[in-house]
C-alpha positions as CSV (number, residue, x, y, z in Angstrom):
1,M,-22.9,15.2,-13.6
2,M,-20.1,12.8,-12.6
3,R,-20.5,9.3,-14.0
4,E,-20.9,6.7,-11.3
5,I,-18.3,3.8,-11.1
6,R,-19.9,0.6,-9.9
7,W,-17.5,-1.6,-7.9
8,G,-17.3,-5.3,-7.0
9,V,-15.2,-6.6,-4.1
10,L,-13.5,-10.0,-4.3
11,G,-13.2,-11.2,-0.7
12,A,-14.3,-10.2,2.8
13,A,-10.9,-9.3,4.3
14,R,-10.7,-7.0,7.3
15,I,-9.0,-4.2,5.3
16,A,-12.0,-4.2,2.9
17,D,-14.5,-4.0,5.8
18,S,-12.7,-1.4,7.9
19,A,-11.1,0.9,5.3
20,V,-11.5,0.3,1.5
21,I,-15.3,-0.3,1.2
22,P,-16.1,2.7,3.4
23,A,-13.7,4.7,1.3
24,I,-15.4,3.7,-2.0
25,Q,-18.8,4.5,-0.6
26,E,-17.5,7.9,0.7
27,S,-15.8,8.9,-2.6
28,A,-18.0,10.9,-4.9
29,G,-19.3,9.0,-7.9
30,N,-18.2,5.5,-6.6
31,R,-20.4,2.7,-5.2
32,V,-19.9,-0.9,-4.2
33,V,-22.7,-2.9,-5.7
34,A,-21.6,-6.5,-5.1
35,V,-19.3,-8.5,-2.9
36,A,-18.2,-12.1,-3.2
37,S,-16.5,-14.3,-0.6
38,R,-15.8,-18.0,-0.1
39,D,-17.6,-17.6,3.2
40,R,-21.1,-16.4,2.2
41,S,-22.0,-15.3,5.7
42,R,-19.0,-12.9,5.8
43,A,-20.1,-11.4,2.5
44,E,-23.6,-11.0,3.8
45,A,-22.3,-9.3,6.9
46,L,-20.4,-6.8,4.6
47,Q,-23.5,-6.3,2.5
48,Q,-25.5,-5.3,5.6
49,R,-22.9,-3.1,7.2
50,H,-22.1,-1.1,4.1
51,G,-25.3,-1.0,2.2
52,I,-24.1,-3.2,-0.7
53,D,-26.7,-4.2,-3.3
54,R,-26.0,-7.9,-3.5
55,V,-23.8,-10.9,-2.7
56,E,-22.4,-12.9,-5.6
57,T,-21.9,-16.6,-5.1
58,T,-18.3,-16.8,-6.5
59,Y,-15.5,-14.5,-7.6
60,E,-16.0,-15.8,-11.1
61,R,-19.7,-14.9,-11.1
62,L,-18.8,-11.4,-9.8
63,L,-16.4,-10.9,-12.7
64,E,-19.1,-11.8,-15.2
65,C,-21.4,-9.1,-14.0
66,A,-21.9,-6.5,-16.8
67,D,-22.9,-3.7,-14.4
68,I,-19.5,-3.8,-12.5
69,E,-16.8,-1.6,-14.0
70,A,-14.1,-1.9,-11.4
71,V,-13.1,-4.4,-8.7
72,Y,-11.1,-4.2,-5.5
73,I,-9.1,-7.3,-4.6
74,P,-8.2,-8.0,-0.9
75,T,-7.5,-11.7,-1.2
76,P,-4.4,-13.2,0.4
77,T,-1.2,-12.0,-1.3
78,A,-0.4,-15.4,-2.9
79,H,-3.7,-15.2,-4.9
80,H,-3.4,-11.6,-6.0
81,V,-1.9,-12.1,-9.5
82,K,-4.4,-14.8,-10.4
83,W,-7.4,-12.6,-9.7
84,V,-5.9,-9.4,-11.0
85,M,-5.4,-11.2,-14.3
86,A,-8.8,-12.7,-14.3
87,A,-10.4,-9.3,-13.6
88,L,-8.4,-7.6,-16.4
89,N,-9.3,-10.3,-18.8
90,A,-13.0,-9.9,-17.8
91,G,-12.7,-6.2,-18.8
92,K,-12.7,-4.7,-15.3
93,H,-10.4,-2.0,-13.9
94,V,-8.5,-3.3,-10.9
95,L,-7.4,-2.0,-7.5
96,C,-5.5,-4.7,-5.7
97,E,-4.2,-4.8,-2.1
98,K,-0.5,-4.6,-1.5
99,P,1.7,-6.3,-2.3
100,V,0.1,-6.8,-5.7
101,A,2.4,-9.8,-6.4
102,M,4.8,-12.1,-4.8
103,H,7.8,-11.3,-7.1
104,A,8.8,-8.6,-9.5
105,D,8.4,-10.8,-12.6
106,E,4.7,-11.1,-11.8
107,V,4.3,-7.3,-11.7
108,K,5.9,-7.2,-15.2
109,S,3.2,-9.6,-16.4
110,L,0.5,-7.4,-14.9
111,I,1.9,-4.3,-16.6
112,A,1.9,-6.2,-19.9
113,L,-1.7,-7.3,-19.5
114,R,-2.8,-3.8,-18.3
115,D,-1.3,-2.3,-21.5
116,K,-2.9,-5.0,-23.7
117,T,-6.3,-4.4,-22.2
118,G,-6.1,-0.6,-21.9
119,L,-7.6,-0.9,-18.4
120,V,-6.6,0.8,-15.2
121,C,-4.7,-1.4,-12.7
122,A,-3.1,-0.3,-9.5
123,E,-1.7,-1.5,-6.2
124,A,-3.5,0.0,-3.2
125,F,-0.8,2.0,-1.5
126,M,-3.0,4.5,0.3
127,V,0.0,6.2,2.1
128,V,1.2,8.2,-1.0
129,H,-2.2,10.0,-1.0
130,H,-2.0,11.3,2.6
131,P,-1.2,15.0,2.7
132,Q,1.6,14.5,5.2
133,W,3.6,12.7,2.5
134,T,3.1,15.5,0.1
135,Q,4.4,17.8,2.8
136,V,7.5,15.6,3.3
137,R,8.2,15.5,-0.5
138,D,7.8,19.3,-0.8
139,A,10.2,19.9,2.2
140,L,12.8,17.7,0.7
141,K,12.4,19.2,-2.8
142,D,12.8,22.7,-1.3
143,R,15.9,21.6,0.6
144,R,14.4,22.7,3.9
145,L,16.5,20.0,5.6
146,G,19.6,20.7,3.6
147,E,21.1,17.6,2.0
148,L,19.3,14.4,3.0
149,V,21.8,12.1,4.8
150,R,19.8,9.4,6.5
151,V,16.2,8.1,6.7
152,E,15.1,5.8,9.6
153,G,11.8,3.9,9.8
154,C,9.9,1.1,11.5
155,F,6.6,-0.6,11.3
156,T,5.8,-3.4,13.7
157,Y,2.9,-5.2,15.4
158,H,2.3,-8.4,17.4
159,L,0.3,-11.2,15.8
160,D,0.8,-14.7,17.3
161,D,-2.3,-16.4,15.9
162,P,-1.1,-19.5,13.8
163,L,-4.3,-19.4,11.8
164,A,-3.9,-15.8,10.7
165,I,-3.3,-15.2,7.0
166,R,-0.4,-12.9,7.7
167,N,1.3,-15.9,9.5
168,S,0.8,-18.3,6.6
169,L,3.8,-18.9,4.3
170,D,1.7,-20.5,1.6
171,L,-0.6,-17.5,1.4
172,G,2.2,-14.9,1.2
173,G,2.3,-13.9,4.8
174,G,5.3,-12.3,6.6
175,G,6.3,-9.0,7.9
176,V,8.3,-7.7,5.0
177,R,5.5,-8.1,2.5
178,D,2.9,-6.8,5.0
179,V,4.5,-3.8,6.6
180,G,8.1,-3.7,5.4
181,V,6.9,-2.3,2.1
182,Y,5.8,1.0,3.7
183,P,9.2,2.5,4.8
184,L,10.5,1.7,1.4
185,V,7.6,3.0,-0.7
186,T,7.3,6.2,1.3
187,T,11.0,7.0,1.1
188,R,10.9,6.4,-2.7
189,F,7.8,8.6,-3.0
190,A,9.2,11.4,-0.9
191,T,12.6,11.5,-2.5
192,G,11.8,10.5,-6.0
193,K,14.9,8.3,-5.9
194,E,15.5,4.5,-6.2
195,P,18.0,2.5,-4.0
196,D,21.0,0.9,-5.6
197,I,22.1,-1.5,-2.9
198,V,20.1,-3.5,-0.4
199,R,21.3,-5.3,2.8
200,S,19.0,-7.2,5.1
201,D,18.9,-9.5,8.1
202,V,15.6,-11.5,7.9
203,R,14.6,-13.8,10.7
204,K,11.8,-16.4,10.4
205,N,9.5,-18.0,12.9
206,A,10.0,-21.7,13.4
207,R,6.2,-22.3,13.8
208,F,5.0,-20.2,10.9
209,G,7.9,-20.3,8.5
210,T,7.2,-16.6,7.7
211,D,9.6,-13.7,8.4
212,T,8.7,-12.1,11.7
213,Y,11.6,-9.6,11.9
214,A,13.7,-7.9,9.3
215,S,16.4,-5.2,9.6
216,C,17.2,-3.5,6.3
217,V,19.6,-0.9,4.8
218,C,18.9,0.6,1.4
219,E,21.7,2.7,-0.1
220,F,20.4,5.6,-2.3
221,D,22.4,8.2,-4.1
222,G,23.4,10.5,-1.3
223,F,21.6,8.9,1.6
224,D,20.7,5.6,3.3
225,L,17.4,4.2,4.5
226,H,17.5,2.1,7.6
227,F,14.4,0.4,8.7
228,Y,13.0,-2.6,10.6
229,C,9.7,-4.4,10.5
230,G,8.2,-7.3,12.3
231,T,5.1,-9.2,13.3
232,Q,6.2,-10.4,16.8
233,Q,6.9,-7.0,18.4
234,S,4.9,-4.4,20.2
235,R,3.1,-2.0,17.8
236,R,5.1,0.9,16.5
237,Q,5.5,3.0,13.4
238,S,7.8,6.0,12.7
239,M,9.7,7.7,9.9
240,T,12.5,10.2,10.3
241,F,14.4,12.2,7.6
242,H,17.7,13.7,8.8
243,G,19.5,16.2,6.7
244,T,22.6,18.4,7.0
245,H,20.5,21.4,8.3
246,G,17.4,19.9,9.8
247,W,15.2,16.9,10.5
248,L,11.7,15.8,10.0
249,E,9.7,13.1,11.9
250,L,6.3,11.5,11.3
251,S,4.6,9.9,14.3
252,A,2.0,7.9,12.4
253,P,3.3,7.7,8.9
254,F,1.4,4.7,7.6
255,A,-1.8,3.5,9.4
256,T,-2.9,6.9,10.5
257,A,-6.5,6.0,11.4
258,R,-5.4,3.1,13.6
259,Y,-2.2,4.4,15.2
260,G,-2.6,8.2,15.1
261,P,-2.7,11.0,15.6
262,A,-0.6,11.8,12.6
263,V,1.9,14.5,13.5
264,L,4.7,15.9,11.4
265,T,7.5,17.6,13.3
266,M,10.2,19.5,11.5
267,R,13.2,21.4,12.9
268,G,15.7,23.6,11.0
269,D,19.2,24.5,12.2
270,E,19.2,28.1,10.9
271,D,16.5,29.5,13.1
272,G,16.1,26.6,15.5
273,A,12.3,26.8,15.0
274,T,10.2,23.7,15.3
275,T,7.2,23.2,13.1
276,R,4.5,20.8,14.3
277,I,1.5,19.8,12.1
278,E,-1.2,17.5,13.4
279,Y,-3.4,16.1,10.7
280,E,-7.1,15.5,11.1
281,S,-8.7,12.1,10.4
282,K,-10.2,13.6,7.3
283,P,-9.6,13.6,4.4
284,D,-9.1,9.8,4.6
285,Q,-6.1,8.5,2.7
286,Y,-8.1,5.5,1.4
287,A,-10.8,7.8,0.1
288,L,-8.1,10.0,-1.6
289,M,-6.7,6.8,-3.2
290,I,-10.2,5.9,-4.6
291,D,-10.6,9.5,-5.9
292,D,-7.3,9.2,-7.8
293,F,-8.1,5.8,-9.2
294,S,-11.6,6.7,-10.3
295,A,-10.4,10.0,-11.9
296,V,-8.1,8.0,-14.2
297,V,-10.9,5.5,-15.0
298,R,-13.1,8.4,-16.0
299,G,-10.3,10.0,-18.1
300,A,-10.3,13.1,-15.9
301,K,-6.5,12.7,-15.4
302,Q,-3.9,10.8,-17.3
303,S,-2.0,8.9,-14.7
304,L,-2.2,7.5,-11.3
305,V,-0.2,8.9,-8.3
306,F,1.2,5.3,-7.8
307,P,1.3,3.4,-11.1
308,L,2.3,-0.3,-11.6
309,E,5.7,0.9,-12.7
310,S,6.3,2.1,-9.2
311,S,5.0,-1.1,-7.9
312,L,7.5,-3.0,-10.0
313,A,10.4,-0.8,-8.6
314,N,9.2,-1.4,-5.1
315,Q,8.8,-5.2,-5.6
316,R,12.3,-5.5,-6.9
317,V,13.7,-4.2,-3.6
318,I,11.4,-6.3,-1.5
319,D,12.6,-9.4,-3.4
320,L,16.1,-8.5,-2.5
321,V,15.3,-7.8,1.1
322,L,13.8,-11.3,1.5
323,C,16.8,-13.0,0.0
324,G,19.4,-11.1,2.1
325,G,20.2,-8.2,-0.2
326,G,22.1,-7.3,-3.4
327,S,22.2,-4.8,-6.2
328,V,18.9,-3.4,-7.4
329,R,18.1,-3.9,-11.1
330,H,16.7,-0.7,-12.5
């Protein structure tokens, strides 16, 4: 019989409520038993909606609970490293919302603490678990598009609320950290390559101080990634991979449940045939992420699909995007 992993959740963020807590409850052998929030009423609402056993009064109290083996952390970005370290030091396995840190050096510190404690620690990039991205990776590996020449992507939404965490500079808000990470991480995952040069044009909102639009070019060996992201534009997401003998496009590459339907379209030059795959809402990419994480916790597999080393590589590029570009340190 599969050993149950008992989870605690630090915070009552929307992503926890709408996606990750349901995914933990859905994943076999996983259960959320406690939640803590600075706003007790929000924690109690989560408890009722998701059948969670109890509400703990503080984050610290939750981390002291002996019956909790793993924690999920959806606090504001600027607080991630503090609570990931606290959780690891408390002997808990950790799954933290992206981005796991504000800067690459912080990710290096998390890797060192992970290795010291021997615990599982990961950044919650659910997209790499979606079957559409496995299909893209396989198509590129099999050279069904010929030589990859150019990748194009975008991820935008409109949020004008000055009180929103994603519009708070002090809390780590801004479009690049929130959604700009996705075109980059999926391109790296699908190609297995890292960029060498980054160029970016980042624009900030005078009211918020956060980046609300960024246009970026990442030069890889053999191809370029061009993408833009923003928090003051109409909602859109897309990814296109263009090769010498074909192209592939994803209509909902990131937030599939909210933006879908997720459709992969691929066309090759040789026969002119177009392949169209529409993905059902199940399996859920968040549940697949929890399955992967819990399998490593149980020792059923050795490594995560997306380990902290990949988080470090991603964060190095994001740091460069936010400062205007430069050469990537591998």
